[in-house]
C-alpha positions, -999 to 999 in steps of 0.1 A, spaced: 458 118 -470 439 150 -472 462 167 -447 493 155 -466 478 169 -499 470 203 -482 506 204 -468 521 197 -503 499 224 -519 507 250 -492 544 244 -490 553 260 -523 532 290 -514 549 294 -480 583 291 -496 574 317 -523 562 341 -496 594 336 -476 616 341 -507 597 373 -517 600 387 -482 637 379 -479 645 393 -513 625 425 -508 647 433 -478 679 422 -496 672 446 -525 677 477 -503 709 492 -489 713 488 -451 739 505 -430 769 484 -421 776 478 -385 801 459 -364 787 433 -339 807 437 -307 788 410 -287 760 385 -292 739 370 -264 711 349 -279 687 374 -294 706 405 -281 735 422 -297 758 451 -290 766 469 -323 788 498 -334 772 519 -361 790 546 -382 776 581 -385 744 580 -405 728 608 -426 691 609 -422 660 625 -437 635 629 -409 599 639 -406 575 643 -377 548 616 -373 513 619 -360 510 608 -323 488 579 -332 510 562 -358 529 565 -391 506 591 -407 525 620 -422 560 608 -417 562 581 -443 544 601 -469 566 632 -464 598 610 -466 585 590 -496 578 622 -515 613 635 -506 631 604 -520 609 603 -551 619 638 -562 602 664 -540 635 680 -531 654 711 -545 674 690 -569 643 670 -580 665 639 -576 652 604 -569 670 587 -539 671 550 -535 650 536 -506 671 520 -478 663 500 -448 656 500 -419 631 528 -414 639 544 -380 612 555 -356 620 576 -326 594 583 -299 607 608 -274 586 627 -249 589 658 -271 579 643 -305 577 612 -326 597 611 -358 604 587 -387 637 587 -406 650 572 -438 688 565 -438 704 581 -469 722 558 -492 760 561 -493 760 571 -530 737 600 -522 757 611 -492 789 610 -512 776 634 -538 755 655 -514 720 649 -502 696 673 -519 678 698 -497 641 691 -490 615 712 -508 595 726 -479 597 721 -442 580 687 -438 614 669 -440 647 679 -424 682 665 -429 697 653 -397 725 629 -387 731 603 -361 767 603 -349 787 570 -347 770 552 -319 771 519 -299 737 503 -295 722 474 -275 698 458 -299 670 433 -296 653 418 -327 617 411 -322 588 395 -342 554 407 -351 537 437 -365 544 473 -356 521 481 -327 524 496 -292 521 463 -274 550 447 -293 571 478 -289 565 480 -251 574 443 -247 606 447 -268 617 478 -248 610 460 -215 630 429 -226 660 450 -238 660 471 -206 659 440 -185 688 425 -205 708 458 -201 702 456 -163 712 420 -161 744 428 -180 751 459 -158 749 482 -188 733 516 -188 711 527 -216 712 564 -227 682 582 -241 650 569 -256 648 537 -276 649 538 -314 629 513 -335 642 499 -368 618 484 -392 634 465 -421 605 453 -443 579 467 -465 543 466 -452 533 437 -476 558 414 -459 539 388 -439 542 395 -402 560 362 -393 588 371 -417 594 408 -406 626 420 -391 620 446 -363 645 458 -338 646 481 -308 679 499 -301 691 517 -271 723 537 -270 750 526 -246 786 539 -238 814 529 -262 832 514 -232 804 489 -226 
């Protein structure tokens, strides 16, 4: 009886948390992509060219990058314009540097992305690209990222596909989203013929 009562009390809380997490993500613009192939939790997707605002990150995590980008979209730019937040946030970790990027919304791209005020943020672009993608669960940490990269690379090998370059991570949810409800992805470029 006590277990049933606890379940009945916690069910609405769990549903509210799930609803809030889902709607937080749904409220932001995400880039459209075309799914070319699905294989359980793996996908091959074609993305259009994307305009990005990019900032370097500290080697140990997100410090620096997010704050710089947040200031840029909230008006620390030459036009002093606010720019809508989008998802996902992209994190690139190459041997040279670690960066974080916000994808610029289409309305902002159409009228022209304002220039950053200062050199903490740069405007870059990602050309139209085909990616192999794996969605993975959990928080943002090195262990989850390494495991996701290994799983995606193993799948690419099994499919006789060749990845190009370093992985890119896509994080869709705000930090207050409970970990079980977060959408995280690792993406590796592949040839368009794949």
